[in-house]
N, C-alpha and C positions, 0 to 999 in steps of 0.2 A: 503493499498499501502506498503509495506517493502523499505528500500532505505538503502543499505550496504557502507561503504567507511571503506577501505582497503590499509592501508601503506604495496606496496611492493619491498619498497626500504631496506635492513639490514635484512630480515627475517628471517637469521639465529641466533640465538640465544645463545650473548654475553655471555661467559661463562658455558653454555650450561643449561642457564635458558629461558624458554621457556613465551615472555611476549606479552600481548596485546596493539597494540600501537593506542592511539586514536588521534583525531583531537582537537585539544584545544579547539577548536569553529568551531561548521557547523552552514549554516542558508539555511532553502531549501523553495522556492516557487513552489508550482502547481496550475496552471492554465486550465483549456479548451482550445485546439485550436483552436481563430476563433470566441471567442465568451468570451462575461465579465468572469471573473472568479467569481471564488463560495465568497459566504459571508463567507463562515466558515471553517478553515483549525485547526486540532487541531494536533501537532505534539509532539513526547516524547522518548528519549531514550528507546533500548530497552536493557534489560540486557542479560546474559547468552548465548550470540552470539558469536561465536569466533574472529569476527570483530567487528567493531564500526557500529551499527545498529539504526534505527530509524522506527515507526512506524509514516504515516500519515493518517488521519482520514479526509475525505470529505464527511460530511453528505450530503451533496446537491451539490452533482456532477450533474450536469444538462445532459439531452438529447437533440441529433440532427436527426431528421429524424427518433423517434421510437426507439434510441439505444445510446448508451452512448458515449459521447464525448471522441475523442482521449485524452491524456493529456499530456503537455508539464512540465516537471518539470526540474528547474535549482539548483543550490547548488553551494556553495560557503563553504569550507573548511579553515584555517589558515593550512601553509605548518612550521609555524617555530616558535612554540610559539605562547603563550597568544596574541589575539590582542590588539592594542592599545586600550589605555583609553584616552578618552579625554579631559571626565572630573571626579576626585576627592571630591565627597561633603560629609563631615564628617557630623555627626549625632551634635556630642557635647551635649547640655545642654538641657533644652526646650527651654530658650528662642533664644539658635542659632537654633532650628531649625523651628522658625519662619522666619528664614536669608533664609532658605530653599525654601520660599513661593515667592522670589525674581525669573524673568529669570535669568538662567545662560547659560554663549553660548557653544554650543556644533556643534563642526566643521561649526560656524559661523553662528551656527541657534541659535534660544532662545529655552530655555527649562524651561518648567516653574512644578514643584512639587507641585502638586497642595494640599493633603493631605498625612499625612501619621497616620496608623491607626490600632491597633491591633483590630483583627477579629477572631473569631472561622469558619472555613468554611469546605467542604468538598472538598478533595482535589484527585488528579491521582496520587498516587507512580509510578515511573520509572518501566516499567516492568510488572504493577500487572491489570491482564484481569478481574479481579472479582467486579469492580467499586469501585467510588471515597470512601475513607475515611471519615467519616461524623466527626462532632467538633472538627477540627485541631486547634492550636494556630497559627495565622498568623499573620505575620508584611504585612500590605498592600498600597502602594506607588501606586498611581496615579498621572499622569505625561500631560501635554499637552506639543506638539510638535510640529514642521511647515509641514502643510500637505506633505503626501507619502514622508515624511523625518523620518522614526521611530529610534527610539533610544532602546539602550539594556543596561538593567540596572543588575549590578551584586551586592552582599551585601557585604563585607567584614568585617568580625570584630577578628584581630587575636589574640587580650588576650580576647576573649569569650570562655568558657569552651566545651559552648554548641554550637553544629557545626550545619550546615545548611544541612537539610537532604533533600531537595528537596526545585523547585522552580517554579512557572508557570509565563510566561510572554504572556499575552492578547494585543494585536494590532490592535487597529480599525484606520487603516488609513486615510477612508475619513476623518475622523473625529477630524484627528490628535491627536488621546488620547491614550495611553499606562497605563495598569495596570502591578504590577509586585507583588507579589503572593509569600514570605518565609516562609517555617517552617522549622519545631517547633520553635517558636518566642510566650515565653509566658511575654516578657516586653520590651519596645523599649531599645537597646543596646546602652549605652551612646559612647562609643567608637567607632561603626560602621561608616563605612563609604559609600555612594553608590559610585559605579563605572557603570561612564554611556560612552558605545561607540553607535556612528553613525552606524548604519549599511550599509552607503551608503559607508561613508570615509572604512569599513570594505571590502566592493564588489570591492573599489578599490585600496585595499593595494598591494605594489609591492611582499609581504607575503602572499596573499590570492589565491587560487587557485577554479578554476570556469569551472563548465560543466553543458552544455544543454544537456537534453536529449528528443528527441521528437517519439522515437520510443517504448512507451508504450503501454502496452492494458489499458484498459480503467480500473477506480477502479472500483469493485467487491464486494459488502455486503458480500459475500458467501465465499469470500478468508480472511480464518484466519491464513494465512504467514506460513511458514517455523516452524515445531516444532524448539524449542530453546534447549532442554536439551538434550546433547551429540552429536549430530546431528549436521553437518555444515550445516547451510543452503546455500541456493542460493542466492549473494551478487553479485552487478551493482559494478564494478571495475571502478571508477573516473579516468580519465586520468592525471598525476599531468602534 
């Protein structure tokens, strides 16, 4: 399933320069209508489209009476800059990182950093349909949060010469667990900080826009999506 988010305000290019305006932050949730949500949802940003597009992969989508269940999709996106950072946790030295393993408050709820590890993993790069890239050096941060109150982490290291090229965020809502994977990272960044965002707070923020779509076709494994090169794909324009 592909979903597009496009800003229709101020589309005339200023100074004659055509730009693609992307939302600073988006969050999607998809579930079958009238039955329990699927246990697995993978989504990521797609490149080479005329607007911001995300691909939603739902490998365990259920059937109802022999037919694919109708989906219900909700989208939230920031309308005015970056989402509010509820907590910024510096890495510092190895001694300081031991302090990270004490609970911190994020939007009035406790969050515990369970581990910070360097691992080599297979990762999915944005827009790459050829499968995961194996043996990629990653920084893996595992956290525990209040049940059904997920958090989102960003890694910020302004003084690092190596930019983070990608990230994967794994949410285990029923267990209250979250894993953030950043790459490429070959050593623990001493000057970095974890920026923690409460997704519940983000949804309620006055600068967050929301849309709920119910008139959608069921996911189809045979649907490979619109062509991304040169041709403009069909997108869903979410109301502001």
